[in-house]
Backbone as CSV, one residue per row, in Angstrom:
resi,resn,N_x,N_y,N_z,CA_x,CA_y,CA_z,C_x,C_y,C_z
1,MET,74.417,-13.353,10.640,73.077,-13.305,11.174,72.745,-14.684,11.751
2,ASP,72.301,-14.719,12.986,72.015,-15.989,13.637,70.534,-16.357,13.610
3,PHE,69.662,-15.377,13.811,68.227,-15.625,13.899,67.477,-14.864,12.814
4,TYR,66.336,-15.423,12.418,65.451,-14.750,11.463,64.038,-15.213,11.771
5,VAL,63.077,-14.323,11.670,61.686,-14.666,11.961,60.821,-14.459,10.720
6,ILE,59.923,-15.405,10.472,58.985,-15.327,9.353,57.600,-15.579,9.924
7,GLY,56.725,-14.592,9.803,55.395,-14.775,10.381,54.483,-13.605,10.132
8,ASP,53.460,-13.504,10.981,52.505,-12.410,10.843,53.125,-11.108,11.356
9,GLU,52.385,-10.036,11.188,52.893,-8.711,11.536,53.280,-8.611,13.011
10,HIS,52.448,-9.129,13.898,52.725,-9.034,15.335,54.014,-9.768,15.706
11,MET,54.190,-10.925,15.153,55.371,-11.732,15.463,56.652,-11.062,14.963
12,VAL,56.638,-10.620,13.725,57.833,-10.007,13.137,58.175,-8.694,13.838
13,LEU,57.169,-7.882,14.123,57.434,-6.617,14.812,57.909,-6.859,16.243
14,GLY,57.340,-7.840,16.929,57.754,-8.156,18.298,59.210,-8.590,18.370
15,PHE,59.599,-9.497,17.510,60.995,-9.933,17.505,61.911,-8.823,16.999
16,GLY,61.387,-7.971,16.135,62.171,-6.838,15.657,62.559,-5.889,16.781
17,LEU,61.721,-5.805,17.813,62.021,-4.934,18.953,63.278,-5.367,19.703
18,VAL,63.635,-6.630,19.608,64.861,-7.102,20.258,65.984,-7.328,19.249
19,GLY,65.800,-6.792,18.047,66.870,-6.803,17.058,66.923,-7.994,16.125
20,ILE,65.876,-8.811,16.110,65.864,-9.970,15.214,65.141,-9.591,13.931
21,PRO,65.813,-9.682,12.789,65.178,-9.315,11.525,64.141,-10.355,11.112
22,GLY,63.239,-9.932,10.233,62.224,-10.869,9.776,61.444,-10.362,8.593
23,THR,60.540,-11.208,8.139,59.683,-10.897,7.005,58.247,-11.243,7.362
24,ILE,57.340,-10.338,7.032,55.912,-10.560,7.258,55.347,-11.324,6.069
25,VAL,54.652,-12.435,6.364,53.984,-13.216,5.326,52.547,-13.467,5.765
26,SER,51.692,-13.752,4.787,50.288,-14.006,5.121,49.798,-15.362,4.637
27,SER,50.665,-16.117,3.967,50.245,-17.435,3.478,51.390,-18.432,3.610
28,GLY,51.027,-19.690,3.573,52.026,-20.745,3.652,52.983,-20.739,2.478
29,ASP,52.460,-20.452,1.290,53.328,-20.421,0.108,54.353,-19.297,0.193
30,GLN,53.925,-18.133,0.708,54.878,-17.042,0.914,55.948,-17.461,1.923
31,MET,55.524,-18.180,2.965,56.466,-18.636,3.982,57.503,-19.587,3.381
32,LEU,57.060,-20.529,2.566,57.991,-21.466,1.921,59.008,-20.733,1.059
33,ASP,58.530,-19.768,0.269,59.434,-18.984,-0.580,60.450,-18.224,0.263
34,GLU,59.989,-17.655,1.372,60.879,-16.875,2.228,61.905,-17.775,2.922
35,ILE,61.495,-18.951,3.358,62.448,-19.886,3.972,63.547,-20.222,2.972
36,LYS,63.164,-20.488,1.735,64.155,-20.815,0.699,65.142,-19.672,0.495
37,SER,64.659,-18.432,0.520,65.568,-17.299,0.307,66.435,-17.024,1.536
38,VAL,65.915,-17.285,2.727,66.680,-17.034,3.955,67.803,-18.055,4.125
39,ILE,67.614,-19.261,3.620,68.652,-20.294,3.714,69.959,-19.792,3.110
40,GLU,69.865,-18.988,2.073,71.048,-18.449,1.392,71.807,-17.420,2.238
41,LYS,71.175,-16.886,3.294,71.754,-15.779,4.062,72.567,-16.221,5.277
42,ASN,72.910,-17.502,5.375,73.720,-18.000,6.483,73.049,-17.813,7.845
43,VAL,71.730,-17.972,7.886,70.971,-17.898,9.130,71.061,-19.255,9.816
44,LYS,71.187,-19.242,11.143,71.307,-20.496,11.879,69.965,-21.000,12.409
45,ILE,69.078,-20.085,12.809,67.765,-20.463,13.343,66.693,-19.595,12.697
46,ILE,65.692,-20.250,12.108,64.544,-19.547,11.530,63.338,-19.851,12.405
47,MET,62.703,-18.813,12.907,61.485,-18.969,13.701,60.299,-18.634,12.807
48,VAL,59.335,-19.554,12.729,58.181,-19.349,11.856,56.890,-19.409,12.656
49,ASN,55.876,-18.736,12.145,54.553,-18.720,12.759,53.901,-20.090,12.602
50,GLU,53.497,-20.669,13.715,52.940,-22.022,13.722,51.658,-22.141,12.893
51,ARG,50.767,-21.156,12.978,49.493,-21.238,12.248,49.694,-21.152,10.739
52,ILE,50.578,-20.272,10.312,50.831,-20.157,8.872,51.547,-21.411,8.377
53,ALA,52.498,-21.906,9.154,53.220,-23.123,8.767,52.277,-24.320,8.684
54,ASP,51.249,-24.339,9.511,50.313,-25.463,9.518,49.565,-25.591,8.194
55,SER,49.408,-24.484,7.479,48.682,-24.530,6.202,49.475,-25.242,5.105
56,VAL,50.780,-25.389,5.302,51.631,-26.113,4.345,52.500,-27.132,5.093
57,ARG,51.898,-27.778,6.070,52.611,-28.682,6.983,53.489,-29.707,6.260
58,ASP,52.935,-30.419,5.288,53.703,-31.468,4.602,54.926,-30.906,3.885
59,LYS,54.748,-29.775,3.214,55.866,-29.171,2.478,56.954,-28.683,3.429
60,ILE,56.545,-28.075,4.546,57.519,-27.573,5.524,58.306,-28.740,6.125
61,GLU,57.609,-29.798,6.520,58.301,-30.940,7.127,59.255,-31.602,6.143
62,THR,58.850,-31.718,4.882,59.735,-32.280,3.860,60.985,-31.420,3.703
63,MET,60.800,-30.104,3.670,61.922,-29.180,3.528,62.861,-29.289,4.733
64,ILE,62.300,-29.337,5.932,63.111,-29.395,7.151,63.934,-30.679,7.199
65,LEU,63.337,-31.794,6.798,64.044,-33.074,6.847,65.219,-33.138,5.875
66,LYS,65.182,-32.351,4.820,66.258,-32.352,3.828,67.420,-31.442,4.214
67,MET,67.234,-30.578,5.218,68.251,-29.586,5.573,68.984,-29.972,6.853
68,ASP,70.291,-29.701,6.890,71.032,-29.792,8.142,70.899,-28.477,8.897
69,PHE,71.048,-27.396,8.187,70.911,-26.050,8.735,70.135,-25.224,7.754
70,PRO,69.424,-24.256,8.180,69.197,-23.795,9.537,68.153,-24.637,10.263
71,LEU,68.109,-24.451,11.562,67.080,-25.068,12.390,65.805,-24.240,12.224
72,VAL,64.683,-24.887,11.960,63.407,-24.183,11.809,62.546,-24.503,13.024
73,ILE,62.145,-23.454,13.744,61.343,-23.604,14.958,59.987,-22.946,14.737
74,GLU,58.923,-23.678,15.032,57.579,-23.117,14.930,57.191,-22.503,16.266
75,ILE,56.705,-21.266,16.208,56.327,-20.534,17.408,54.847,-20.185,17.321
76,PRO,54.085,-20.425,18.402,52.666,-20.055,18.390,52.494,-18.552,18.212
77,ASP,51.385,-18.163,17.605,51.106,-16.738,17.461,50.455,-16.207,18.734
78,ARG,49.965,-14.977,18.693,49.413,-14.347,19.889,48.132,-15.015,20.379
79,ASN,47.534,-15.884,19.568,46.328,-16.600,19.980,46.645,-17.897,20.713
80,GLY,47.909,-18.224,20.853,48.312,-19.430,21.565,48.611,-20.580,20.623
81,PRO,49.060,-21.692,21.189,49.426,-22.842,20.357,48.208,-23.496,19.716
82,LEU,48.458,-24.189,18.630,47.397,-24.942,17.970,46.965,-26.092,18.874
83,PRO,45.675,-26.421,18.861,45.229,-27.552,19.674,45.849,-28.854,19.160
84,ASP,46.064,-29.777,20.059,46.605,-31.104,19.736,48.044,-31.083,19.235
85,ARG,48.765,-29.985,19.445,50.191,-29.943,19.098,50.983,-30.211,20.361
86,LYS,51.952,-31.098,20.280,52.792,-31.380,21.437,53.786,-30.242,21.633
87,SER,54.035,-29.923,22.894,55.033,-28.902,23.203,56.426,-29.496,23.009
88,LEU,57.416,-28.635,22.952,58.800,-29.089,22.816,59.174,-29.996,23.984
89,ARG,58.719,-29.639,25.163,58.993,-30.458,26.357,58.412,-31.867,26.200
90,GLU,57.180,-31.965,25.692,56.548,-33.277,25.487,57.283,-34.091,24.422
91,LEU,57.716,-33.426,23.351,58.464,-34.127,22.306,59.785,-34.669,22.836
92,LEU,60.490,-33.859,23.625,61.750,-34.313,24.216,61.523,-35.488,25.158
93,LYS,60.470,-35.387,25.973,60.178,-36.463,26.920,59.896,-37.773,26.191
94,SER,59.128,-37.699,25.107,58.803,-38.927,24.380,60.020,-39.487,23.629
95,SER,60.952,-38.620,23.239,62.109,-39.109,22.486,63.219,-39.659,23.383
96,ILE,63.409,-39.061,24.576,64.490,-39.537,25.444,63.988,-40.357,26.627
97,GLY,62.684,-40.343,26.860,62.112,-41.212,27.879,61.959,-40.629,29.268
98,PHE,62.429,-39.397,29.493,62.226,-38.775,30.798,62.147,-37.265,30.636
99,SER,61.595,-36.625,31.650,61.375,-35.181,31.608,62.623,-34.432,32.051
100,LEU,62.882,-33.317,31.394,64.026,-32.478,31.774,63.586,-31.413,32.744
C-alpha cells in the first residue's frame, strides 16, 4: 500500500473513489492514533486533513520529525486552506531560494 488518507468523511470518501484507502476521524487525538497504527502497514504517504491536524499541531510536527517514513502531507478540506498557512510552493521557494 503506497497511500493512505486520514480525515473527515468528504476527504476519505473522495480519495476512496480513486482507490486510496482511508479512515474517517473527527478529532486530532483520533488522527494521532490512526497515524501511529498506519505506520505499521508499510504506507509510504499519509494524507491528513489540515484542519483536524491543526488541532494537534505540536504533536503532529513532533511525530513527523521523528519519522523517516511515511511522508505525512496535510491537505486542505473542502472549505479551503487555513489562513496564514504557506503553500507547498511557497515553502519550497523559501527553502531553495527560487520558484519552480
